[in-house]
C-alpha positions in Angstrom: 12.6 195.3 152.1 14.3 193.3 154.9 13.4 192.9 158.6 15.2 194.7 161.4 16.8 192.4 164.0 13.8 192.4 166.3 10.3 192.1 164.8 7.2 190.0 164.9 8.7 187.4 162.6 11.8 186.8 164.7 9.4 186.6 167.7 7.5 183.9 165.8 10.7 181.9 165.3 11.7 182.1 168.9 8.4 180.7 170.0 7.9 178.2 167.2 9.7 175.4 168.9 7.4 173.5 171.2 9.4 171.1 173.4 8.1 167.9 174.8 10.1 168.5 177.9 7.9 171.4 178.8 4.6 169.9 177.8 4.3 166.1 177.6 0.6 166.0 177.7 -1.4 163.3 175.7 -1.3 164.0 172.0 -4.6 165.2 170.7 -6.0 167.1 167.6 -8.8 169.6 167.4 -11.7 168.2 165.4 -11.7 171.3 163.3 -8.6 169.9 161.5 -10.9 167.3 160.1 -13.0 170.0 158.3 -10.4 170.4 155.6 -10.3 166.6 155.2 -14.1 166.5 154.9 -14.1 169.3 152.4 -11.7 167.3 150.2 -13.8 164.1 150.7 -17.0 166.0 149.8 -15.3 167.2 146.6 -14.9 163.5 145.7 -18.6 162.9 146.4 -17.7 160.7 149.4 -20.5 160.0 151.9 -18.6 161.1 154.9 -21.1 159.9 157.6 -21.2 156.4 156.0 -17.4 156.4 155.8 -17.0 157.3 159.5 -19.6 154.7 160.6 -17.6 152.1 158.6 -14.7 152.8 161.0 -17.0 152.5 164.0 -17.0 156.3 164.6 -20.3 158.2 165.2 -20.2 161.3 162.9 -21.6 163.6 165.6 -18.6 162.8 167.8 -16.1 164.4 165.4 -18.2 167.4 164.4 -18.4 169.4 167.7 -16.1 172.4 167.2 -14.8 172.3 170.8 -14.0 168.5 170.8 -10.5 167.1 170.7 -9.6 163.7 169.2 -7.1 161.2 170.6 -4.3 161.1 168.1 -4.9 157.4 167.3 -8.5 158.2 166.3 -7.3 161.0 164.0 -4.7 158.9 162.4 -7.1 156.1 161.8 -9.6 158.4 160.0 -6.8 160.0 157.9 -5.1 156.8 156.8 -8.4 155.0 156.1 -9.6 158.0 154.1 -6.4 157.8 152.0 -7.1 154.1 151.3 -10.8 154.7 150.7 -10.1 157.4 148.1 -7.2 155.5 146.6 -5.2 158.7 146.6 -1.5 158.3 147.1 -1.2 162.1 147.6 -4.0 162.3 150.1 -2.2 164.6 152.6 -1.2 167.0 149.9 -4.7 167.3 148.5 -6.3 167.5 151.9 -4.0 170.4 152.8 -5.2 172.3 149.7 -8.6 172.6 151.4 -7.3 174.3 154.5 -9.1 177.5 155.5 -9.1 179.7 158.6 -11.8 177.6 160.2 -9.7 174.5 159.8 -7.3 175.8 162.4 -10.0 176.7 164.9 -9.6 179.9 166.8 -5.9 180.1 165.7 -7.0 180.4 162.1 -9.3 183.3 162.9 -6.6 185.0 164.9 -4.1 184.7 162.1 -6.7 186.1 159.6 -6.9 189.3 161.6 -3.1 189.9 162.0 -1.4 192.8 160.2 1.3 190.8 158.4 2.2 187.2 157.7 5.1 187.5 160.1 2.6 188.4 162.9 0.4 185.5 161.9 3.4 183.2 162.2 4.1 184.6 165.6 0.5 183.7 166.7 0.8 180.3 165.1 3.9 179.6 167.1 2.5 180.8 170.4 -0.9 179.1 170.1 -0.2 176.0 168.0 -1.5 173.6 170.7 -5.0 174.8 170.0 -5.1 172.7 166.9 -2.9 169.9 168.1 0.5 168.8 169.5 1.5 166.0 167.1 3.9 167.9 165.0 6.3 170.4 166.5 8.6 172.9 164.8 12.0 174.6 165.4 13.6 177.2 163.2 17.1 177.9 161.8 17.8 181.4 160.5 20.6 182.0 158.0 21.3 184.2 155.0 17.9 185.9 155.1 16.3 182.5 154.9 14.2 180.7 157.6 14.3 176.9 157.7 11.4 175.4 159.6 12.1 171.9 160.8 9.1 169.7 161.6 9.2 166.7 163.9 7.1 164.6 166.3 7.6 164.3 170.1 9.2 161.1 171.4 5.9 159.7 172.6 4.1 160.2 169.3 2.6 157.1 167.6 3.5 155.6 164.3 2.2 157.9 161.5 2.1 157.8 157.7 3.6 160.4 155.4 0.2 162.0 154.9 0.6 163.8 158.3 3.7 165.8 157.3 2.5 166.3 153.7 -0.9 167.7 155.0 0.9 169.9 157.4 3.2 171.4 154.8 0.4 171.7 152.2 -2.0 173.3 154.7 0.7 175.9 155.8 1.4 177.0 152.3 -2.3 177.1 151.5 -3.0 179.3 154.6 -0.2 181.7 153.7 -1.6 182.2 150.2 -5.2 182.5 151.4 -4.5 185.0 154.2 -2.4 187.3 152.0 -3.9 186.8 148.5 -0.3 186.3 147.3 0.9 183.1 145.6 3.6 182.5 148.3 6.0 179.6 147.6 8.7 178.0 149.8 12.3 178.1 148.5 12.7 174.4 149.2 10.7 171.5 150.8 12.4 168.4 152.3 10.6 165.2 153.4 12.2 162.3 155.4 10.1 159.6 153.7 11.2 158.0 150.4 10.2 159.5 147.1 7.0 158.4 145.5 6.8 157.1 141.9 6.0 160.7 140.7 6.9 164.0 142.3 4.8 166.1 139.9 2.0 166.8 142.5 4.5 168.0 145.1 6.0 170.4 142.6 2.5 171.6 141.6 1.5 172.3 145.2 4.7 173.9 146.5 6.1 175.4 143.3 9.6 174.8 144.4 12.2 172.0 144.5 11.0 169.1 146.7 13.5 166.4 148.0 12.8 163.1 149.6 14.7 160.7 151.8 16.2 163.6 153.8 17.4 163.6 157.4 14.5 165.9 158.5 11.2 167.2 157.3 11.7 170.9 156.6 10.5 173.8 154.6 12.7 176.8 153.8 11.2 180.2 153.1 12.5 183.7 152.3 12.8 185.9 155.4 11.1 188.8 153.6 7.7 187.0 153.3 7.0 188.0 156.9 6.3 191.6 155.6 3.4 190.4 153.4 0.2 192.1 154.5 -2.8 190.1 155.6 -5.9 190.9 153.5 -8.5 191.1 156.3 -6.5 192.5 159.2 -8.6 193.8 162.0 -6.9 194.8 165.3 -10.1 194.7 167.3 -11.0 191.2 166.2 -7.4 190.0 166.7 -7.5 191.2 170.3 -10.8 189.4 170.9 -9.6 186.1 169.4 -6.3 186.2 171.2 -8.0 186.7 174.5 -10.2 183.7 173.7 -7.2 181.7 172.7 -5.4 182.5 176.0 -8.4 181.3 178.0 -8.7 178.2 175.8 -5.1 177.2 176.5 -5.4 177.9 180.2 -8.4 175.6 180.4 -6.5 172.9 178.5 -3.6 173.2 181.0 -6.1 172.9 183.9 -7.7 169.8 182.5 -4.4 167.9 182.3 -2.4 169.6 185.0 -1.6 166.4 187.0 -1.2 164.2 184.0 1.4 166.6 182.6 3.2 166.9 186.0 3.4 163.1 186.4 4.6 162.6 182.8 7.4 165.1 183.3 8.5 163.2 186.4 8.3 159.8 184.5 10.4 161.2 181.7 13.0 162.4 184.2 13.1 159.1 186.1 12.9 156.6 183.3 16.1 154.9 184.4 14.4 154.0 187.7 13.2 150.4 187.3 11.1 150.7 190.5 9.4 154.0 189.7 6.1 154.0 191.5 3.2 156.3 192.2 4.4 156.5 195.8 7.7 158.0 194.6 6.0 160.4 192.2 3.5 161.6 194.9 6.4 162.2 197.3 8.2 164.3 194.7 5.0 166.3 194.1 4.5 166.7 197.8 1.0 165.2 197.8 -0.5 162.0 199.2 -0.8 158.9 197.0 -4.6 159.1 197.5 -4.8 162.7 196.4 -2.6 162.0 193.3 -4.7 159.0 192.4 -7.9 161.0 192.7 -6.5 163.9 190.6 -5.4 161.6 187.9 -8.7 159.8 187.9 -10.5 163.1 187.3 -8.3 163.5 184.2 -9.1 159.9 183.1 -5.5 158.8 183.8 -4.2 155.7 185.6 -0.5 155.9 186.7 0.5 152.4 185.7 -1.0 152.9 182.3 0.6 156.2 181.8 4.0 154.8 182.8 3.6 151.9 180.4 2.4 154.2 177.6 5.4 156.5 178.0 7.9 153.6 178.0 6.1 151.9 175.1 6.1 155.0 172.8 9.7 155.9 173.6 10.8 152.3 173.0 9.2 152.3 169.6 10.8 155.7 168.8 14.3 154.5 170.0 14.0 151.4 167.8 13.1 153.5 164.8 16.1 155.6 165.6 18.3 152.5 165.6 19.2 152.4 169.3 20.4 149.0 170.5 18.2 146.9 172.7 20.9 147.3 175.4 20.7 151.1 175.2 16.9 151.1 175.3 17.0 148.8 178.3 19.1 151.3 180.2 17.2 154.4 179.0 13.8 153.0 180.0 14.8 151.6 183.3 14.5 147.8 182.7 16.7 145.5 184.7 18.1 143.7 181.7 17.5 143.3 177.9 15.4 140.1 178.3 13.0 141.9 180.6 12.6 144.7 178.0 12.1 142.2 175.2 9.4 140.4 177.1 7.6 143.7 177.9 7.8 144.9 174.3 6.4 141.6 173.0 3.6 142.0 175.5 2.8 145.6 174.3 3.2 145.1 170.6 2.7 141.4 169.9 6.1 141.3 168.2 9.7 141.4 169.3 11.9 144.6 169.2 13.8 143.1 166.3 10.7 142.4 164.3 9.4 145.9 165.0 12.6 147.5 163.8 12.7 145.5 160.6 9.1 146.4 159.8 9.8 150.1 160.5 12.7 150.2 158.2 11.0 148.2 155.4 7.8 150.3 155.4 7.8 153.2 152.9 5.0 154.8 154.8 7.1 155.2 158.0 8.1 158.6 159.2 10.8 158.6 161.9 
């Protein structure tokens, strides 16, 4: 059975792309995502509280279901856990422990949808509930859907475990929700191939390629018709209403930070960009803008530097020249950019680029 031209699955694809241009808020992850990691660590008999304290993290701070983690904290926990367990396939294995609760209210919403296509639509619409580190866009051709996964320009350096956990979690959730052993048609990773690919083939049950231009997963269009085992329209309505309120609250908490970030991104070539200029564009006084940002724990100068720093690193990883980056980020000349980058990172742009290209753990 094939889909008609307009259905919930095509709606999911249209909404699956989440652009940084429309939402450049700070990158965070719901602490519920850690639950699948903790389930995996528990299966290995790891003392999770002791492990967290060894990283200087109080266990209670990452166990409140409504809390959100700064992305740097999440990546620290994930990568240190991979080292601690000596598991080169940590992301893959962590993803195998995904369950509805791992995806917060989004997971419960998906669990009550009628079909997998409808669950995909909800996932695309409410993905920010669980985090905004990895975004997705879709290409549709020949009754196949190719989902391309990528990070926003201001994302920090991340290991391959992030993409591997995302792919593994997605497949696991599809199988759990439907009770069907759903497999992708093909999985592509941008990072280099490991010594053995057997674990990838076991998890995904399809061809897996490495060193590709993009991180992507191709699925058959028809899987969207697969029924969800525990569909409940009444609960779906309840959870979706909760999700809408949750996202509205998130927007409210970061309203001014998002607005200022958008202006920064559109004015990066302005070497003299200041809070006065931004306030003028937003039609508020400088004092009002400073107070609003302070309420959101944001300082304009730090936000401006953070945006430029993260974009500089991304452009270096994408092999832009120093001269190009100087222009794109609004520095007066390359020497000024080099000095600023050295101040941010402790190394020169050239050294950073060389390390990025030599690291097998890097994901561009």
